[in-house]
Backbone bond lengths (Angstrom), bond angles and torsions (degrees), N, CA, C in turn:
res aa  C-N    CA-C-N  psi(-1)  N-CA   C-N-CA  omega(-1)  CA-C   N-CA-C  phi
1 M - - - 1.508 - - 1.467 103.57 -
2 Q 1.396 110.25 129.88 1.462 119.96 -172.97 1.614 106.11 -99.91
3 I 1.290 118.36 135.12 1.423 121.82 178.33 1.556 111.57 -83.07
4 T 1.299 117.23 120.07 1.540 119.51 -179.18 1.463 108.37 -88.78
5 T 1.308 114.40 167.72 1.439 120.83 177.48 1.606 109.76 -61.15
6 Q 1.235 116.19 -37.74 1.530 118.82 -179.27 1.504 109.44 -64.98
7 V 1.321 118.67 -38.15 1.472 119.32 -176.11 1.481 109.40 -75.37
8 A 1.372 115.65 -35.65 1.498 120.66 175.14 1.553 112.39 -63.21
9 L 1.314 115.07 -44.22 1.456 119.47 176.25 1.489 112.86 -60.79
10 A 1.352 114.99 -52.98 1.492 119.44 -177.12 1.572 111.07 -61.94
11 G 1.325 116.18 -31.90 1.492 119.35 177.81 1.548 108.84 -72.11
12 A 1.359 115.72 -37.79 1.453 115.45 177.61 1.544 113.72 -64.86
13 V 1.317 114.13 -38.74 1.431 120.67 176.75 1.470 111.64 -62.93
14 V 1.323 117.62 -47.19 1.483 118.88 176.32 1.503 113.20 -56.25
15 G 1.364 113.72 -42.50 1.590 117.27 -178.16 1.555 109.89 -68.86
16 A 1.335 115.88 -34.62 1.476 117.00 178.37 1.506 109.94 -70.75
17 N 1.381 120.75 -42.92 1.395 123.07 178.46 1.541 112.95 -65.75
18 A 1.232 115.68 -35.84 1.457 120.15 178.47 1.543 109.13 -64.58
19 A 1.359 119.25 -43.17 1.444 124.95 176.20 1.482 109.91 -62.31
20 M 1.324 119.69 -43.81 1.423 124.92 -178.84 1.563 109.12 -67.41
21 L 1.241 117.50 -40.40 1.528 122.03 172.32 1.487 111.13 -59.00
22 A 1.285 118.51 -43.43 1.516 120.48 -177.44 1.566 106.97 -66.27
23 V 1.324 118.60 -43.03 1.475 118.04 179.20 1.544 113.01 -65.07
24 H 1.324 119.11 -37.19 1.421 123.53 176.83 1.499 108.64 -62.86
25 L 1.302 118.34 -48.83 1.508 120.59 -175.53 1.518 109.15 -69.20
26 R 1.273 118.06 -30.48 1.530 119.46 179.79 1.462 110.56 -67.87
27 H 1.368 117.78 -32.42 1.436 122.12 177.70 1.499 112.97 -95.60
28 R 1.313 119.20 17.58 1.450 131.58 -176.92 1.525 114.43 47.14
29 I 1.262 116.32 44.03 1.446 126.56 169.80 1.499 108.32 -97.05
30 N 1.294 122.15 95.03 1.415 121.69 -173.49 1.575 112.40 -127.51
31 S 1.268 115.93 57.79 1.479 121.88 174.98 1.534 113.21 -81.84
32 P 1.235 122.89 160.32 1.379 121.99 177.63 1.458 116.40 -57.28
33 R 1.282 121.23 -32.27 1.457 126.36 174.86 1.518 111.24 -58.63
34 V 1.320 114.60 -36.70 1.509 116.52 178.29 1.611 114.04 -58.27
35 F 1.260 110.25 -45.27 1.473 121.09 -176.23 1.575 109.92 -77.19
36 A 1.311 117.12 -29.97 1.517 119.58 178.24 1.464 113.84 -60.24
37 G 1.362 116.46 -45.09 1.450 121.28 -178.77 1.513 113.59 -60.46
38 A 1.330 116.71 -40.65 1.439 119.86 -179.60 1.471 111.34 -75.64
39 A 1.355 116.14 -35.65 1.598 121.28 176.89 1.501 110.23 -63.20
40 L 1.337 115.64 -46.23 1.488 123.02 -174.67 1.562 107.89 -66.54
41 S 1.291 116.71 -42.55 1.475 116.72 179.62 1.576 113.36 -65.93
42 A 1.326 117.49 -39.39 1.361 122.67 177.40 1.566 110.02 -65.05
43 A 1.332 118.79 -36.80 1.350 122.82 176.84 1.495 113.13 -66.38
44 A 1.360 112.89 -39.73 1.546 115.72 175.57 1.513 111.58 -65.17
45 L 1.351 118.71 -40.39 1.398 120.36 177.41 1.498 112.32 -60.03
46 A 1.329 116.73 -44.38 1.472 125.19 -178.75 1.545 107.42 -59.12
47 D 1.300 114.99 -44.72 1.409 120.84 -177.92 1.542 112.98 -64.45
48 V 1.375 114.50 -44.15 1.453 116.74 176.50 1.521 111.14 -64.03
49 L 1.344 119.47 -40.99 1.453 120.32 179.39 1.542 109.33 -67.15
50 R 1.278 120.06 -34.21 1.445 125.26 -174.83 1.546 106.00 -67.34
51 R 1.376 119.95 -41.90 1.491 125.65 -174.07 1.480 110.66 -74.70
52 R 1.310 123.08 -7.84 1.402 125.06 178.44 1.444 116.32 -63.75
């Protein structure tokens, strides 16, 4: 299985959003917007992987 640019970018966004979520949760900032970014990036990665 070859990794395409889209998969690599989506994976990088998921990693960055997971790190940002961890920082927010560590500082007890837990609004719905914090979770929305992580959820949307995970959905985008799932969509990219599904379309392969």
